[in-house]
GULO-19214 format. One record per residue: residue in one letter; chain; z negated, y negated, x negated of N, C-alpha, C, O, CB in turn. Coordinates in pm, whole numbers, plus 50000, padded with zeros to 5 digits. Glycine has a CB too. Layout:
BEGIN
  residu  chaine     nZ     nY     nX    caZ    caY    caX     cZ     cY     cX     oZ     oY     oX    cbZ    cbY    cbX
       A       A      Z      Y      X      Z      Y      X      Z      Y      X      Z      Y      X      Z      Y      X
...
END
This chain:
BEGIN
  residu  chaine     nZ     nY     nX    caZ    caY    caX     cZ     cY     cX     oZ     oY     oX    cbZ    cbY    cbX
       X       A  50000  50118  49915  50000  50000  50000  50000  49876  49911  49921  49865  49817  49878  50000  50096
       X       A  50090  49785  49943  50097  49658  49870  49989  49565  49925  49940  49584  50036  50240  49594  49883
       X       A  49954  49465  49847  49853  49368  49888  49906  49228  49859  49972  49206  49758  49718  49392  49815
       X       A  49876  49134  49949  49920  48997  49929  49815  48901  49982  49768  48916  50095  50057  48972  49997
       X       A  49778  48804  49902  49687  48700  49948  49760  48613  50049  49883  48606  50047  49632  48615  49829
       X       A  49686  48546  50135  49746  48460  50237  49838  48358  50170  49948  48332  50220  49637  48388  50320
       X       A  49795  48300  50059  49878  48200  49990  50010  48260  49942  50115  48197  49953  49801  48140  49872
       X       A  50004  48383  49888  50126  48449  49843  50215  48483  49962  50337  48469  49954  50092  48575  49762
       X       A  50154  48527  50070  50229  48561  50190  50303  48439  50242  50420  48447  50280  50137  48618  50298
       X       A  50235  48324  50245  50299  48201  50292  50415  48160  50201  50519  48116  50249  50196  48087  50299
       X       A  50396  48176  50071  50498  48132  49976  50613  48232  49963  50725  48194  49928  50435  48110  49840
       X       A  50587  48358  49990  50687  48464  49967  50701  48556  50087  50705  48678  50072  50650  48546  49844
       X       A  50709  48498  50204  50716  48579  50325  50835  48675  50324  50820  48791  50362  50724  48489  50447
       X       A  50952  48628  50282  51070  48714  50281  51050  48836  50192  51087  48947  50230  51193  48635  50234
       X       A  50992  48817  50076  50967  48929  49985  50870  49029  50048  50893  49150  50043  50911  48878  49851
       X       A  50763  48980  50107  50665  49068  50170  50728  49143  50287  50700  49261  50306  50543  48988  50217
       X       A  50811  49077  50365  50877  49145  50477  50977  49249  50427  50998  49350  50493  50947  49044  50566
       X       A  51038  49225  50312  51130  49326  50257  51052  49451  50218  51104  49562  50230  51207  49269  50135
       X       A  50928  49436  50171  50844  49552  50143  50821  49631  50272  50831  49754  50273  50708  49509  50081
       X       A  50791  49558  50380  50764  49624  50508  50890  49693  50559  50883  49806  50608  50713  49521  50612
       X       A  51004  49626  50548  51130  49688  50590  51158  49814  50511  51220  49907  50562  51246  49589  50574
       X       A  51112  49819  50387  51130  49936  50302  51028  50046  50328  51030  50149  50261  51122  49895  50159
       X       A  50940  50024  50426  50846  50128  50464  50704  50109  50412  50617  50192  50439  50896  50257  50418
       X       A  50681  50004  50338  50547  49979  50282  50457  49908  50384  50505  49829  50465  50557  49895  50153
       X       A  50328  49938  50379  50228  49859  50449  50187  49746  50355  50183  49766  50234  50104  49946  50494
       X       A  50158  49628  50409  50111  49517  50327  49974  49475  50378  49958  49440  50495  50211  49396  50331
       X       A  49876  49480  50290  49740  49437  50322  49729  49288  50290  49754  49247  50177  49634  49519  50243
       X       A  49693  49208  50390  49680  49064  50371  49534  49034  50342  49444  49076  50415  49731  48984  50497
       X       A  49511  48959  50233  49374  48925  50195  49355  48774  50195  49448  48697  50172  49340  48982  50056
       X       A  49231  48734  50222  49193  48593  50218  49070  48585  50129  48963  48636  50163  49165  48535  50363
       X       A  49086  48520  50015  48979  48511  49915  48928  48649  49875  48808  48671  49858  48864  48426  49968
       X       A  49024  48743  49862  48990  48877  49816  48941  48972  49923  48916  49090  49895  48889  48868  49712
       X       A  48926  48926  50045  48879  49011  50154  48995  49046  50247  49072  48958  50286  48765  48941  50233
       X       A  49008  49172  50283  49115  49212  50374  49097  49148  50511  48988  49148  50568  49119  49365  50388
       X       A  49207  49091  50564  49201  49029  50697  49305  49084  50793  49290  49071  50915  49219  48879  50684
       X       A  49411  49145  50740  49517  49197  50828  49602  49297  50751  49597  49305  50628  49605  49080  50884
       X       A  49678  49372  50827  49772  49465  50766  49904  49451  50840  49908  49453  50963  49719  49612  50770
       X       A  50013  49437  50765  50147  49431  50823  50211  49567  50800  50220  49613  50686  50235  49315  50760
       X       A  50254  49631  50908  50311  49765  50898  50448  49766  50963  50476  49687  51053  50218  49870  50965
       X       A  50536  49858  50917  50669  49868  50980  50656  49913  51125  50565  49989  51160  50758  49967  50901
       X       A  50746  49867  51208  50750  49908  51348  50823  50041  51355  50934  50053  51303  50820  49800  51438
       X       A  50762  50140  51418  50824  50272  51431  50941  50264  51529  50931  50202  51634  50721  50377  51479
       X       A  51052  50328  51492  51168  50336  51581  51224  50200  51620  51265  50180  51734  51132  50410  51704
       X       A  51226  50107  51523  51268  49971  51555  51419  49952  51563  51466  49844  51597  51213  49877  51455
       X       A  51495  50057  51530  51640  50042  51538  51705  50176  51571  51642  50281  51562  51697  49985  51406
       X       A  51831  50171  51608  51903  50294  51638  51916  50382  51514  51914  50504  51525  52041  50262  51694
       X       A  51929  50320  51398  51943  50399  51276  51814  50476  51248  51819  50586  51192  51979  50310  51157
       X       A  51699  50420  51287  51573  50492  51270  51573  50618  51356  51531  50724  51309  51453  50402  51308
       X       A  51620  50608  51478  51625  50723  51567  51720  50829  51510  51691  50948  51515  51671  50681  51709
       X       A  51831  50786  51456  51928  50878  51397  51867  50949  51277  51881  51071  51263  52057  50804  51355
       X       A  51798  50875  51191  51733  50935  51074  51626  51034  51116  51613  51140  51056  51672  50828  50986
       X       A  51548  51000  51219  51443  51089  51268  51504  51220  51318  51451  51328  51293  51361  51021  51380
       X       A  51616  51211  51389  51682  51330  51440  51733  51417  51325  51719  51539  51328  51799  51291  51533
       X       A  51793  51355  51224  51842  51430  51109  51726  51496  51033  51740  51608  50984  51923  51339  51015
       X       A  51615  51427  51023  51497  51484  50956  51443  51602  51037  51404  51704  50979  51387  51377  50938
       X       A  51440  51589  51168  51391  51697  51254  51476  51822  51237  51424  51934  51238  51390  51653  51401
       X       A  51607  51802  51221  51699  51915  51206  51702  51969  51063  51770  52069  51037  51838  51874  51248
       X       A  51631  51906  50971  51627  51954  50833  51744  51911  50749  51762  51960  50637  51619  52100  50832
       X       A  51825  51818  50799  51942  51771  50726  51904  51660  50629  51967  51645  50524  52049  51721  50823
       X       A  51804  51584  50663  51761  51469  50585  51614  51482  50552  51534  51522  50637  51789  51336  50660
       X       A  51579  51449  50431  51438  51444  50394  51401  51297  50374  51455  51232  50285  51410  51530  50264
       X       A  51310  51245  50455  51275  51102  50447  51219  51065  50311  51147  51143  50248  51175  51066  50556
       X       A  51251  50945  50267  51198  50894  50142  51056  50843  50160  51001  50844  50270  51286  50784  50087
       X       A  50998  50800  50050  50860  50754  50055  50849  50607  50014  50746  50565  49961  50772  50840  49964
       X       A  50954  50530  50037  50950  50388  50000  51086  50342  49953  51187  50408  49975  50846  50364  49892
       X       A  51086  50228  49890  51211  50169  49843  51259  50235  49715  51179  50287  49637  51195  50020  49821
       X       A  51390  50233  49694  51448  50282  49569  51445  50166  49470  51494  50057  49500  51596  50336  49590
       X       A  51387  50188  49353  51381  50081  49253  51521  50032  49216  51613  50112  49200  51307  50128  49127
       X       A  51538  49901  49204  51669  49843  49173  51728  49897  49044  51850  49914  49034  51657  49692  49164
       X       A  51643  49924  48944  51697  49971  48815  51766  50106  48830  51858  50136  48754  51585  49981  48712
       X       A  51724  50189  48925  51793  50316  48948  51930  50292  49009  52027  50360  48974  51709  50406  49038
       X       A  51939  50198  49101  52067  50169  49166  52164  50099  49072  52285  50120  49080  52044  50085  49290
       X       A  52112  50016  48986  52195  49937  48896  52274  50025  48799  52386  49990  48760  52110  49838  48819
       X       A  52216  50139  48758  52277  50223  48656  52366  50333  48713  52412  50419  48638  52171  50284  48572
       X       A  52391  50333  48843  52477  50436  48902  52621  50415  48856  52670  50302  48851  52468  50433  49056
       X       A  52690  50525  48823  52829  50510  48779  52920  50476  48897  52894  50515  49011  52878  50639  48709
       X       A  53025  50405  48868  53126  50373  48968  53221  50492  48978  53278  50535  48877  53202  50241  48933
       X       A  53239  50543  49097  53326  50659  49118  53452  50611  49187  53447  50547  49292  53255  50770  49202
       X       A  53565  50643  49127  53693  50605  49185  53756  50729  49247  53770  50832  49182  53786  50542  49079
       X       A  53795  50716  49374  53859  50827  49447  53998  50781  49486  54013  50674  49546  53774  50870  49574
       X       A  54100  50859  49454  54236  50820  49493  54246  50803  49645  54182  50876  49721  54337  50925  49445
       X       A  54327  50706  49687  54341  50676  49830  54379  50797  49913  54324  50817  50021  54444  50569  49850
       X       A  54473  50879  49862  54518  50994  49941  54406  51097  49959  54397  51161  50064  54639  51060  49875
       X       A  54321  51113  49858  54208  51207  49869  54107  51155  49971  54059  51231  50056  54140  51227  49732
       X       A  54076  51028  49963  53980  50969  50056  54033  50977  50199  53958  51011  50291  53952  50822  50018
       X       A  54160  50948  50218  54221  50955  50351  54214  51097  50407  54182  51117  50524  54366  50907  50346
       X       A  54245  51197  50321  54242  51337  50364  54100  51379  50405  54082  51446  50507  54293  51429  50251
       X       A  54001  51341  50326  53862  51377  50357  53818  51312  50487  53754  51377  50570  53769  51334  50242
       X       A  53853  51186  50507  53816  51118  50632  53884  51181  50752  53822  51198  50857  53853  50970  50624
       X       A  54011  51217  50737  54082  51284  50847  54017  51418  50881  54000  51450  50999  54229  51306  50811
       X       A  53980  51495  50779  53913  51623  50803  53779  51603  50873  53745  51677  50965  53893  51699  50670
       X       A  53706  51503  50831  53575  51475  50891  53590  51436  51039  53510  51479  51123  53502  51361  50814
       X       A  53689  51358  51069  53710  51312  51208  53751  51428  51300  53726  51423  51421  53818  51202  51213
       X       A  53814  51530  51244  53858  51643  51324  53746  51739  51359  53756  51814  51456  53966  51718  51251
       X       A  53637  51738  51281  53525  51829  51306  53452  51792  51434  53425  51674  51458  53428  51830  51188
       X       A  53418  51893  51517  53340  51862  51639  53199  51819  51601  53142  51865  51502  53334  51986  51734
       X       A  53145  51730  51682  53010  51681  51653  52911  51733  51753  52792  51702  51744  53006  51530  51654
END
């Protein structure tokens, strides 16, 4: 759980909300004493419902927070020829859902 003083929360609200959007709880403190907790809203979007369904079916394993930027920054760029990408998309669209 992340922690933020009221002054930090006021100055960096967007950053603190991004933590919450990433699944973190944020403990709000005033002069070092806990006064509130900001938590993500369960099922706040259609994509949340879709992820929950995929997790229930064992297709998706939920993460435990945000992915650190340094991990994303070092991912290699993969180039796929247009005809291969088109073929894969066509095959995917033909499969029954």
